[in-house]
N, C-alpha and C positions, 0 to 999 in steps of 0.2 A: 283760364282753368274757372269752372264755374264750382261754386260751393254752396249747394242749395239748401242744406241742413246744418249749417254751422252753429256751434254753441256760443259763439261771441265771446270766449274766453280770453281771446288776443282780439284786440280792435283799435285800429288806428283811424280816427277821424279827423277831418279837416283837408286841407290842401298844401300848396308850397307857402303860402303867406302864413297860416297857424294851423298847427295839428297836435292832437292828443292822443299820445298811447294809453289805453286802458288794458290792464291785466286783473282778469277775474271780476270784471265789472266794476274795479276802482281805477282812479285816475293814477297814472304812475309817472310820466313825464310828459312834458309840453314843451312846444317851441313855437316861437313866432319871429317875423321880422321885426327889428328892433324900430322901424320908422323914422330914424334919423339919418339915414344914407340908403343907397342902393344896395349895398351888400351886407348891412348889419345884421346878424342872426342872435338870437337868445335862445336858451333852453333851461328847464328847471325842473328839479324832482317835485311831485305834488306832495301836498300834507295831508295826512300821515304817509301817503305813498302805498301802491300795491307791493305785492311779493311775486316772484316768478312762479307760474301755475305749475305744480307738481305732475300736470299731464304730460309736460314736455319730457320727462325722464324717460316715457316710452320710446323716444327716438335717441337716446344716449348712445347706444352700442352701434346704431348704423352711422350717425353722424360722425363717430369717431374714425370710421373707415368707410366711406360712402362710396369709394371709387368714381368719383364725377369727373366729366370731363367739362373744364371751362368753356369749351368751345360749343357746348351743346347745352340745351335747356334741361333742368333737373327733372328727372322722372317724378312723376304726380304719385306713382304707386307706394314707394318708400315712404313719402311725404304725407300720406293718407291721415295718420293720427295728428300731426300739425294742421294740416288742412282744417280738419274737423273742428279743431278750436277757434277757426276765424269766424268773424261773423258772416251771415249770408250774403252772397254776391259774386261777383265776378273778378278774379285776381290775374295779375301776371308773374310768372315766376322766371327769376333767371339767376345765373351764375356770375360772380365778378371777382376779380384777384386785384383789388386796386393797390397800387404801390404806398409805402407809408407816407411820402411827402404829399401824397393827394389825400390822406385819411386822417385828420386830427381826430384823436380819441378824447373825448369829453366827458368828465364826470361832474354833474352839477351836484356839488356838495349841499347837504340840507343847509337852508339859509342863505344860498347864495345861487347865484345865476351864471351859467357859463355862457361866454360870448365867443364869437368867431367871424370871420368875414369870408364871404362865399362870393366868386370862386376863389378868390385869391389865396385862401388857407386851406383850399380842398373842400371835400365832401364830407362834412363831419359824421361821425359814429358816435353816438350817446348811448353809454352804459346805462342799464338798468339794476346793477348789482353792485356789491362792492368791487372798487378798483383803486389799487390793484387787487386782484382775488386774494383772499386770505389763505387757501389750500395751495401753497408754493410745492407741495409734493406732487399733486396732480399736474400743476404748470411744468413742473420739471419733467414729468412722465411724458406729456405730450411734446415739450421741446426736444427730447430724445426720439420720439417718434417723426417728428418733422424732420429733424436732422438726418433720420435714415430714409426720408423720400416720402414718408406719409403725407397726406393732405386731408385731414379732418375738417369738417366744414361747421360754421357757426351760423346762426340763423338771424337775419334782421327784416324787420317790416319798416316801410316808410308810406306816408302819404304820395299819392300821384301827382306828378309835375315837379317834384323837388322837396326840398326840405331834408333834414338829418335822416340817416339810417339809426333805427333804434335796434340796439342789440338785446333781443329776448333770449337768446339762449348761445353760450360759446364764450364767456368771459375768460375761463382757463385757456381755451385754445387760443384766444386771441392774444392772451398774454405771452403765449409760448411762440405765437408766430413773430410777435414784436421781439422777443428775445433773441430768435434765430435770424433777423432780418429777411425773413421769408414774406413775400406776398401773402395775405389770409385768403383763405377760400371763404366766399361769402355766398348764402343762398338768400337771395333778395326776394321778398314778396311785397306788392302793393296793390291796394285796389285799383281796379281799371278806372272807376270814376270815383271823385272825392266823396265820402261819407259825410253826412251831415253833421256839422259841429256848430251848435248855438253859442253866440256871445256869453250867453248866463252860464252855460255849462263850461266854458272855457274858463270865466272869470273865477268861478268857484274853484277850480283847479289850482289856481296861481296861489303860491305860498304868500302868507300876509307880508313877509318880509320882502318879496319881490313885487309887491302891487306897484310901486313906483317905476319899476325897470317895465312892467309890461302894460303900463298906464296908455302910452303911445298906440300900440298895436290895438289895443280895446277900443280906442277911440276912433281909430280909423277902420274899425271892422265892418262897418255897412258898406264900404267902397271897394273892400280888398278881399271877402270871404264869401263868394257869391254860394258855395255850399252850404252856408247858415241860413239863407233865405228860406 
């Protein structure tokens, strides 16, 4: 899918070694290999952190009941308001319904880094808002609908080649799916090629309290993040 005139409100920079999710032009969440082993991964919230773009509200009604078939690619038409928020470039769109045993949900609390091992612990999903969601009435409403057969969709973005899924919309839906033990329906969006991520840009987004945890990937940057060159 080509996005020629995207606004850059939602942008995921970097690749499977290190990536940075920006919302509204501000760093929100970052990820990197921990460089202490072949499968160790780290994720942290940037400080002070970005907020969920209000522009995503235009998709709320459609995402609540999109009528999507996981065996087919998601239609670009209804997703046009979301696609317009992306940075200009080419993207892949896909649907997935991962099992919970393959989908660790991570919430990097302020001042702390989340860690996991890939692929032994699955393909992580990193939240970008309160987790668990504070509005439990909304979670319960989605739970009832899912139990009745509805399949609302959550939206994730990720860097090409791997790394975690960043949940940009659908925290209440994801919590409801988890409560009902039903596989979540995810709309996955990724740049076709890595978007440039400079070492200095990544380093500036690392919270001071996590500087030590991210020191190793920053030291190894020259050899592992060709998109930064």
